[in-house]
C-alpha positions in Angstrom: 22.4 2.9 -22.7 19.5 0.6 -23.1 18.9 -2.6 -20.7 16.2 -5.5 -22.0 14.8 -8.4 -20.3 17.6 -8.4 -17.8 17.7 -9.5 -14.2 19.5 -7.4 -11.8 20.0 -9.0 -8.4 21.6 -8.0 -5.2 23.9 -5.1 -6.7 25.1 -2.2 -4.7 24.3 0.9 -6.4 24.4 3.5 -3.1 25.7 6.4 -3.9 25.9 6.3 -7.6 25.0 8.5 -10.2 23.2 7.1 -13.3 21.9 9.3 -16.1 19.8 8.7 -19.4 19.7 5.1 -18.6 17.1 3.1 -20.0 15.5 -0.6 -18.7 12.8 -2.5 -20.4 11.2 -5.7 -19.0 13.9 -5.8 -16.2 13.6 -7.3 -12.9 15.5 -6.0 -10.2 16.0 -7.9 -6.9 17.1 -6.5 -3.4 19.2 -3.6 -5.3 20.5 -1.2 -3.0 20.2 2.3 -4.4 20.5 4.1 -1.2 21.4 8.0 -1.6 21.9 7.0 -5.2 21.3 10.0 -7.9 18.6 9.0 -11.2 18.7 11.8 -13.6 16.5 11.4 -16.6 16.6 7.5 -16.3 13.7 5.6 -17.8 12.4 2.1 -16.2 9.2 0.3 -18.2 7.3 -2.4 -17.3 10.0 -3.6 -14.7 9.8 -5.1 -11.5 11.1 -4.1 -8.2 11.4 -6.4 -5.1 13.3 -5.3 -2.2 14.7 -2.3 -3.7 16.4 0.3 -1.3 16.2 3.9 -2.5 16.5 5.6 1.1 17.4 9.2 0.5 17.6 8.8 -3.4 17.2 11.5 -5.6 15.2 10.9 -8.7 15.2 13.8 -11.3 13.1 14.0 -14.4 12.8 10.0 -14.3 9.9 7.8 -15.4 8.8 4.4 -14.2 5.8 3.6 -16.7 3.9 0.8 -15.7 6.3 -0.6 -13.5 5.7 -2.8 -9.8 7.4 -1.6 -6.8 7.2 -4.8 -4.4 8.6 -4.8 -0.4 10.4 -1.7 -1.5 11.9 1.1 1.0 12.0 4.6 -0.6 12.5 6.5 3.0 13.6 9.9 2.4 13.8 9.8 -1.3 13.1 12.8 -3.5 11.1 12.3 -6.9 11.7 15.5 -9.0 9.3 16.1 -11.7 9.2 12.0 -12.3 6.5 10.3 -14.3 5.5 6.9 -12.8 2.3 6.5 -14.8 0.5 3.0 -14.4 3.1 2.0 -11.6 2.0 0.1 -8.5 3.2 0.0 -5.1 2.5 -3.1 -3.0 3.8 -3.6 0.5 6.4 -0.6 0.1 7.7 2.2 2.4 7.2 5.3 0.8 7.0 7.9 3.8 8.3 10.4 4.3 9.5 10.8 0.3 9.1 13.8 -0.9 7.8 14.6 -4.3 7.7 17.6 -6.4 5.8 17.8 -9.5 5.3 15.2 -11.7 2.7 13.0 -13.2 1.6 9.8 -11.2 -1.4 8.9 -12.9 -3.1 5.9 -12.8 -0.4 4.8 -10.1 -2.0 2.2 -7.7 -1.3 3.1 -3.9 -3.7 0.9 -2.6 -3.6 0.3 1.6 0.1 2.2 1.5 0.7 4.3 4.6 1.4 7.7 2.9 0.6 9.4 6.1 2.2 12.9 6.3 3.6 12.5 2.5 4.1 15.8 0.6 2.6 15.4 -2.7 2.1 19.0 -3.4 1.4 19.8 -6.9 1.3 16.1 -8.1 -0.7 15.0 -10.7 -2.6 11.7 -9.4 -5.2 11.6 -11.8 -7.2 8.0 -11.6 -4.8 7.1 -9.1 -6.0 4.1 -7.2 -5.9 5.4 -3.5 -8.4 3.0 -2.1 -7.9 2.5 2.0 -4.7 4.6 1.7 -3.3 6.6 4.6 -2.9 10.0 3.7 -3.5 11.4 7.0 -1.8 14.6 7.5 -0.3 14.6 3.9 0.2 17.7 2.0 -1.7 17.3 -1.3 -2.3 21.3 -1.9 -2.8 21.8 -5.9 -2.9 18.0 -6.5 -4.6 16.9 -9.6 -6.9 14.2 -7.7 -9.5 14.2 -10.3 -11.3 10.9 -10.8 -9.1 9.2 -8.4 -10.4 5.9 -6.6 -10.6 7.1 -3.0 -13.0 4.5 -1.3 -12.1 4.2 2.6 -9.1 6.4 2.0 -8.1 8.2 5.5 -7.7 11.9 5.1 -7.7 13.1 8.5 -5.8 16.5 8.9 -4.6 16.3 5.4 -4.3 20.0 3.6 -6.2 19.7 0.1 -6.6 23.3 -0.6 -6.4 23.8 -4.4 -6.7 20.4 -5.2 -8.7 19.0 -8.0 -11.2 16.6 -6.6 -13.5 16.4 -9.8 -14.9 12.9 -10.0 -14.4 12.0 -6.7 -17.1 10.4 -4.5 -16.8 13.2 -1.6 -19.4 11.3 0.6 -17.2 8.4 1.0 -14.3 10.2 2.4 -13.6 11.1 6.0 -12.5 14.9 5.9 -12.9 15.4 9.7 -10.0 17.9 10.1 -9.0 18.1 6.6 -7.9 21.4 5.3 -10.0 22.4 1.9 -10.5 25.8 0.5 -13.9 27.7 -0.2 -14.6 26.0 -3.5 -14.0 22.6 -2.2 -16.4 23.4 0.7 -19.3 24.2 -1.8 -18.1 21.0 -3.6 -18.3 18.8 -0.2 -21.7 20.7 0.7 -23.5 19.7 -2.7 -22.4 16.4 -2.4 -24.4 16.0 0.8 -27.4 17.9 -0.7 -27.1 21.2 0.0 -27.9 24.0 -2.1 -24.9 26.4 -2.1 -25.9 29.9 -3.2 -23.9 33.6 -3.0 
């Protein structure tokens, strides 16, 4: 079922199961989708304001070019979801759990993502400017060419993550867990010659 150019406001979707629904250019206002289950749903160029996805489960869903504004995704589970080009503004994403998927070009500017689990997630060219990723699990994530100016990574786990194209000298990596290959990249970013 496809919905286009609709305004969906003040609806209660809590505990509902939604499968293979498609929404294009829709506006969602104050929708409560707490503990809802979404499977293979597509949201394209949609605006979400005040959406509550607390403890919701999203499997193989896509949010393409969407905006989440003042939304709460506390405890939401994203399993193999695609959020290409989506923006989060003043939204609560922790402690969301993300297992795989593609979040390339997503904007997470100034978001508090401390202790979030982004293991194996594709965040290629994501905007992480001033985001708080303290204690986050970013193992095996693709962070290549991400904008990471003033990002907080204290205590994060970056082992196996692709850091290609990131200005490593701009990062505060105090207490961050990295692997040997990444340690060599960091050393070279500071002008060291790494030799075997």
